[in-house]
C-alpha positions in Angstrom: 94.9 105.8 102.3 95.8 109.0 100.3 92.8 110.9 99.1 92.9 112.6 95.7 90.3 115.1 94.5 89.6 116.8 91.2 91.0 120.3 91.0 87.7 121.6 89.8 86.1 120.6 93.1 88.6 122.5 95.3 87.4 125.7 97.0 90.5 127.8 96.7 89.0 130.8 98.4 88.8 128.9 101.8 91.5 127.4 104.0 91.1 124.8 106.7 92.3 127.3 109.3 89.0 129.3 108.7 87.0 126.5 110.4 88.7 127.0 113.8 89.8 123.4 113.9 91.8 121.8 116.7 95.6 122.2 116.2 96.1 118.5 116.3 93.7 118.0 113.4 95.2 120.9 111.4 98.6 119.3 111.8 97.2 116.0 110.4 95.5 117.8 107.5 98.7 119.5 106.6 100.6 116.2 106.8 98.1 114.8 104.3 98.9 117.6 101.9 95.5 119.2 101.9 95.8 123.0 101.1 92.2 123.9 100.6 88.9 122.1 101.3 86.7 121.0 98.4 83.3 122.4 97.8 81.5 119.6 99.5 83.9 119.8 102.5 83.4 123.5 103.0 79.6 123.2 103.1 79.5 120.0 105.2 82.0 121.2 107.8 80.2 124.5 108.3 76.8 122.9 108.6 78.0 120.2 110.9 80.1 122.2 113.3 78.2 125.5 113.4 74.6 124.4 113.0 74.7 120.8 114.1 72.6 119.8 111.1 71.9 116.4 109.8 73.3 116.2 106.3 72.4 114.4 103.1 75.0 114.9 100.5 75.1 113.9 96.9 78.6 114.1 95.5 80.5 112.2 92.8 83.7 110.3 93.3 86.8 112.5 93.6 84.9 115.3 95.3 86.4 114.6 98.8 83.2 113.4 100.5 85.0 111.0 102.8 87.0 113.8 104.4 83.8 115.9 104.4 82.3 113.8 107.2 85.5 112.6 108.9 86.9 116.1 109.7 83.8 117.4 111.6 83.5 114.1 113.5 87.1 114.2 114.7 86.9 117.9 115.5 83.7 117.5 117.6 85.2 114.5 119.5 88.4 116.5 120.3 86.4 119.5 121.4 84.2 117.5 123.8 87.2 115.9 125.4 86.4 112.9 127.6 82.9 114.0 128.6 81.4 110.5 128.1 82.6 107.0 127.5 81.7 104.6 124.7 81.3 104.8 121.0 80.9 108.4 119.8 80.9 107.9 116.0 79.8 105.1 113.8 80.6 104.9 110.1 78.8 102.3 108.0 80.1 101.4 104.5 79.0 98.7 102.1 82.2 96.6 101.8 85.1 95.3 103.8 87.5 96.9 101.4 86.0 100.3 101.8 85.8 99.9 105.6 89.6 99.4 105.6 90.2 102.4 103.5 88.0 104.7 105.6 89.5 103.4 108.8 93.0 104.1 107.5 92.0 107.6 106.5 90.5 108.3 109.9 93.7 106.9 111.4 95.7 109.5 109.5 93.4 112.3 110.7 93.8 111.2 114.3 97.5 110.4 114.2 98.2 113.3 116.7 95.1 112.8 118.8 96.4 110.1 121.1 93.7 108.3 123.2 91.0 111.0 122.6 90.0 109.8 119.1 90.8 106.2 118.4 89.5 104.2 115.5 88.4 100.5 115.3 87.6 98.7 112.1 85.1 96.0 113.0 85.8 94.2 109.7 89.5 93.6 110.5 90.3 90.0 110.1 91.2 89.2 113.7 90.1 86.4 116.1 87.0 86.9 118.3 89.3 87.0 121.4 91.3 89.9 119.9 88.2 91.8 118.8 86.7 91.3 122.3 89.8 92.8 123.8 89.7 95.8 121.5 86.0 96.3 122.2 86.7 96.1 126.0 89.4 98.7 125.7 87.0 101.1 124.0 87.3 103.2 120.8 85.6 106.4 120.0 85.0 105.7 116.3 83.8 102.5 114.8 83.9 101.7 111.0 82.0 98.7 109.8 79.6 97.1 107.3 76.0 96.9 108.6 76.0 93.1 108.9 79.2 93.0 110.9 78.0 95.7 113.3 74.8 93.9 114.1 76.8 90.7 114.6 79.1 92.5 117.1 76.2 94.1 118.9 74.4 90.8 119.3 77.4 88.9 120.6 78.8 91.6 122.9 76.1 93.2 125.1 78.7 95.4 126.7 79.0 97.4 123.5 76.6 100.3 124.0 75.5 103.0 121.4 73.7 105.1 124.0 76.3 107.9 123.8 76.6 107.8 120.0 76.8 111.4 118.6 77.5 110.7 114.9 76.1 108.2 112.5 77.5 108.1 108.9 76.0 105.9 106.2 78.4 106.1 103.2 77.4 105.0 99.7 73.7 104.8 100.9 72.3 103.5 97.6 74.9 100.8 97.4 74.3 99.7 101.0 70.6 99.2 100.3 71.2 97.4 97.0 73.6 95.0 98.8 70.7 93.8 100.9 71.6 95.6 104.2 68.1 97.1 104.7 67.2 94.6 107.4 70.4 95.3 109.2 69.7 99.0 109.2 66.2 98.3 110.6 67.8 96.3 113.4 70.3 99.1 114.0 67.4 101.4 114.9 66.7 99.2 117.9 70.1 100.1 119.4 70.0 103.9 118.7 68.0 106.8 120.1 67.8 108.6 116.8 66.6 112.1 116.1 67.5 113.3 119.6 71.3 113.6 120.2 72.8 111.9 117.1 73.9 113.8 114.1 73.5 111.9 110.8 75.4 112.0 107.5 73.9 110.2 104.5 76.4 110.2 101.6 75.5 109.0 98.2 76.3 109.5 94.5 72.5 109.6 93.8 69.5 110.8 95.7 66.8 108.1 95.1 64.0 106.4 97.0 66.4 104.4 99.2 67.9 107.7 100.5 64.5 109.2 101.1 63.5 106.1 103.2 66.6 106.3 105.3 66.2 110.0 105.7 62.8 109.4 107.3 64.3 106.8 109.7 67.5 108.5 110.7 67.4 112.2 110.0 65.7 115.2 111.6 65.2 118.2 109.2 68.4 117.5 107.3 70.3 119.9 105.0 70.5 118.5 101.5 73.7 119.2 99.6 73.9 118.5 95.9 77.3 119.0 94.3 76.7 119.1 90.6 79.2 117.3 88.3 81.7 119.6 86.9 81.2 120.0 83.1 84.8 119.6 82.3 84.8 116.1 83.9 82.5 114.9 81.2 85.1 115.6 78.6 87.7 113.5 80.5 85.7 110.2 80.3 85.3 108.7 76.9 83.2 105.6 76.3 83.4 103.1 73.5 81.8 99.7 72.7 82.7 96.9 70.2 80.0 94.6 68.9 81.5 91.2 68.5 80.9 87.5 68.8 81.5 85.5 72.0 84.7 83.8 70.9 86.0 87.0 69.3 86.1 88.6 72.7 89.1 86.5 73.5 90.7 87.5 70.2 90.2 91.2 70.8 91.5 91.1 74.4 94.6 89.2 73.3 95.4 91.6 70.5 94.6 94.7 72.6 96.8 93.6 75.5 99.6 91.9 73.7 100.1 94.9 71.3 99.7 97.4 74.1 96.9 99.3 72.4 95.7 100.6 75.8 98.2 102.5 77.8 98.1 102.5 81.6 96.4 100.5 84.3 93.4 98.4 83.2 90.5 97.2 85.4 88.8 94.4 83.6 85.3 93.2 84.6 83.8 89.7 84.1 80.5 88.4 85.4 81.4 85.0 86.7 84.0 83.4 88.9 85.1 80.7 86.5 85.1 83.3 83.7 87.8 85.3 85.6 90.0 82.2 86.0 89.5 81.2 82.4 90.5 84.6 81.1 93.6 84.7 83.4 94.8 81.3 82.1 94.1 82.3 78.6 96.2 85.4 78.9 98.9 83.5 80.8 99.6 81.4 77.7 100.7 84.6 75.9 102.9 85.8 78.8 100.4 88.5 79.8 100.5 88.9 83.6 97.3 89.6 85.5 95.8 89.2 89.0 92.3 88.2 90.1 90.0 89.8 92.6 86.9 87.9 93.7 84.8 87.0 96.7 86.4 83.5 97.1 89.8 85.0 98.1 90.5 85.6 101.8 89.9 89.2 103.0 93.6 89.9 103.6 94.4 88.8 100.1 91.7 91.0 98.6 92.9 94.0 100.5 96.5 93.3 99.6 95.6 93.0 95.9 93.8 96.4 96.0 96.8 98.0 97.8 99.3 96.5 95.3 97.2 97.6 92.3 97.0 101.1 93.7 100.8 101.1 94.1 101.2 100.2 90.4 102.6 96.8 91.2 100.1 95.3 88.7 98.8 96.9 85.5 96.0 94.5 84.8 93.4 93.5 87.4 90.6 91.0 86.5 87.7 91.7 88.8 84.6 89.5 89.1 81.5 91.6 89.5 79.2 89.5 91.5 76.7 92.2 92.4 74.0 90.6 90.3 74.5 87.0 91.4 72.6 85.2 94.0 74.5 83.9 97.0 77.3 86.4 96.7 78.9 87.9 99.8 77.3 91.2 100.7 80.6 92.4 102.2 82.4 92.2 98.9 82.1 94.5 95.9 84.4 95.8 93.3 82.2 97.7 90.8 81.8 100.5 93.4 83.0 101.5 96.8 86.6 100.3 96.5 89.1 103.0 95.9 91.0 101.9 92.8 93.5 104.7 91.9 94.9 105.9 88.6 92.8 103.5 86.4 93.3 104.4 82.8 90.7 102.1 81.4 87.7 100.2 82.6 87.2 97.3 80.2 83.9 95.4 80.4 84.9 92.1 79.0 81.4 91.0 80.0 78.7 93.7 79.8 76.9 94.2 83.1 73.2 93.3 83.2 72.0 96.8 84.1 72.8 100.4 83.3 73.1 101.1 87.0 75.9 98.6 87.4 77.6 100.0 84.3 77.7 103.4 85.9 79.3 101.9 89.0 81.9 100.2 87.0 83.0 103.1 84.8 83.1 105.3 87.9 86.5 103.6 88.7 88.2 105.7 86.0 88.4 109.4 85.2 88.6 110.2 88.9 90.2 113.1 90.6 90.3 115.2 87.5 92.2 112.6 85.4 91.1 111.3 82.0 89.9 107.8 81.5 88.3 105.4 79.0 85.6 102.8 79.2 85.5 100.0 76.6 82.7 97.4 76.5 82.4 94.2 74.5 78.9 93.7 73.3 77.7 90.4 72.0 75.4 90.8 69.0 72.1 88.9 69.5 72.6 86.9 66.3 76.0 85.8 67.5 74.9 84.6 71.0 75.0 80.8 71.6 77.0 79.9 68.5 80.1 79.0 70.5 79.1 77.1 73.7 82.6 77.0 75.2 82.8 80.8 75.3 79.1 81.5 75.9 77.8 83.5 78.8 74.1 83.5 79.7 73.9 87.2 80.5 75.3 88.1 77.1 72.0 87.1 75.4 70.6 90.5 76.4 73.7 92.6 75.7 72.2 94.7 72.9 69.1 95.5 75.0 71.3 96.5 78.0 73.5 98.6 75.7 70.4 100.5 74.5 69.5 101.3 78.1 73.0 102.3 78.9 73.1 104.7 75.9 69.8 106.3 77.0 70.9 106.8 80.6 74.4 108.1 79.6 72.9 110.6 77.1 70.8 112.1 79.9 74.1 112.7 81.7 75.7 114.4 78.7 77.8 111.4 77.7 78.0 109.5 74.4 79.0 105.9 73.7 80.9 105.6 70.5 81.6 102.5 68.4 85.3 101.6 68.7 86.9 101.5 65.2 88.6 98.2 65.0 89.8 96.7 61.8 89.1 93.0 62.3 90.9 92.0 59.0 94.2 93.1 60.6 93.7 90.8 63.6 92.7 87.7 61.7 96.3 86.6 61.5 96.2 86.2 65.3 93.1 83.9 65.3 94.9 80.6 65.2 97.0 81.5 68.2 93.9 82.6 70.1 92.2 79.3 69.3 95.2 77.3 70.4 95.3 79.1 73.7 91.5 78.9 74.2 91.4 75.2 73.6 94.1 74.6 76.2 92.0 76.3 78.9 89.7 73.4 79.7 87.1 73.1 82.5 89.5 70.9 84.4 92.3 73.5 84.1 89.9 76.2 85.4 88.9 74.1 88.3 92.4 73.2 89.3 93.5 76.8 89.0 90.7 77.9 91.2 91.6 75.5 93.9 95.3 76.3 93.6 94.7 80.0 93.9 92.6 79.6 97.0 95.3 77.4 98.6 98.0 79.9 97.8 96.1 82.9 99.1 95.0 81.1 102.3 98.6 80.3 103.1 99.9 83.7 102.3 97.0 85.3 104.2 97.1 83.4 107.4 100.1 81.1 108.1 102.8 83.5 106.7 101.3 86.8 107.9 103.7 87.2 110.8 106.7 86.1 108.7 106.1 88.7 106.1 105.7 91.4 108.8 109.1 90.5 110.1 110.7 89.9 106.7 109.2 92.4 104.2 111.9 91.5 101.6 110.1 88.2 101.1 106.9 89.9 100.0 107.8 88.9 96.4 106.2 85.6 97.2 102.9 87.3 97.8 102.6 88.5 94.2 99.1 87.8 92.9 99.9 87.8 89.2 101.9 84.5 89.2 100.9 81.7 86.9 98.1 79.7 88.4 98.7 76.4 86.6 100.4 74.9 83.7 98.0 74.5 80.8 98.9 72.8 77.6 100.0 75.6 75.4 103.0 76.1 73.0 105.8 78.3 74.2 105.8 80.2 70.9 102.5 81.9 71.8 104.3 84.3 74.1 106.2 85.8 71.2 104.6 87.8 68.4 106.5 87.5 65.1 106.7 90.7 63.1 104.9 89.2 60.1 101.7 89.0 62.2 101.7 92.7 63.0 99.8 95.3 61.0 102.1 97.0 58.5 102.2 100.2 60.5 103.3 98.4 63.7 106.1 96.3 62.2 109.7 97.2 63.2 111.9 98.5 60.4 114.1 95.9 58.8 117.8 96.6 58.5 118.9 97.3 54.9 122.0 95.3 54.0 122.3 96.4 50.4 123.0 94.4 47.3 124.6 91.0 47.8 126.0 89.4 44.6 125.3 85.7 44.0 129.0 85.0 43.0 131.1 86.9 45.4 134.5 87.8 44.0 137.3 86.5 46.2 140.2 88.5 47.2 143.4 87.7 45.3 141.6 86.3 42.3 143.7 86.9 39.1 147.0 87.2 40.9 149.9 84.8 40.0 150.0 81.9 42.3 153.2 80.5 43.8 154.7 77.1 43.2 152.6 74.2 44.3 154.1 72.1 47.2 153.5 68.4 47.4 152.9 67.9 51.1 153.0 64.1 50.8 156.5 64.1 49.3 159.0 62.4 51.5 156.3 60.6 53.6 157.5 57.2 54.4 161.2 57.9 53.8 163.5 56.9 56.5 165.4 59.5 58.3 169.1 59.4 57.5 171.3 58.5 60.4 
């Protein structure tokens, strides 16, 4: 996991050498390419190492808060040597995807530390026997979701947290909103808090949930508030389009097929079937995309995120199930997962709350880069007119938009209407309707089953094969066609006459072509005619 931070957050007047860190840790930091700490890292490292303070930090994405708690933890473990056995640091995160990313980053920090600072991700998809072996061998740093940690502690009484020196709860507000409060309460039974454990509470916001956990886990903490850099506000532009439910599909077809948005796109839908329907719809036009949802195996989800970050895919359709009942607490895409270099967050379905909207658009304009958020909003008068494309949550889109505008204005942002000339895209409507009709409920159901079967096979049975034969990884692509739907092949090609005048390619000028072309040699005197049949039938003289 490579970590990128906004240049505005870098504390250029300070170097990592000034913290008197272990040489092995400095070597790892240099290998990662870190020249100077960020503002949040400078303050957190000093307070942690010099004053042993509990820390509550509010910092936005791209500020380097992961390294802010990882570096002092690794440094303290190295400085103490092997004075005690057992788990010394525990990092709790809201999702399996984020646990993998944090564990990988810690692995990079401890690459030169040998057996003195080893990392174990409890959410790794391994068998119970393998995990038991890893737990028996012992690791100094555990990374986990709260639910998985409690499960491990209840199954394995040999795992003790009595020597725990560091507790990190990352993305605190998200952990609480995911329903982990009961797990955190149970965790208190295994810990002797406020005595010998240093606590880090990291969050993008300081709200009531953070205050409650502060009382439970912290002892006179230092509160760090890293204000958003004003220049970052100019790097995120937000637009919305008011449209009908069916016209969402028309707009997304035109936007993607004509390449109106450049760069990588993270597209959000609100339901599982909705994601498959959209993928099949775009598939008819030859537009490649991959899906990310909670039904897929963990290995597949992690692989999709990795490949998207490596620019293998440019369009990722993510199902945001944070507002649905029965969804997996260990899965989340609107926040927590490190999506890199996202040029545009496109809300195909508007979220049901302004808070979720903030989490979604936080996936772009990160690390000092510019980004755009575009949201489709169904007008109240248009809702329910087309049942096949209707979505229950869209009924309140305009009310949600009003709340989003109010909350964003308080932060200094403005949502602008996206200027889109619908008359110019009307020529594409019949193609959109042809494709939409071909994506039936049966096609969506079959595609859903086929996707799960494909991913299960790639995730489990062929895992060892792909490790030994990396050249065969092409079969693991997640943007392949899911199923054959009844659609005409001509839909994948856009004839020039459908394009707006400004986007049509220039036609070659061939000049004037006369109706009666003058043949060469006309007017010249012709030679004597020869009768080719003359002599036919005559016998050859002997």
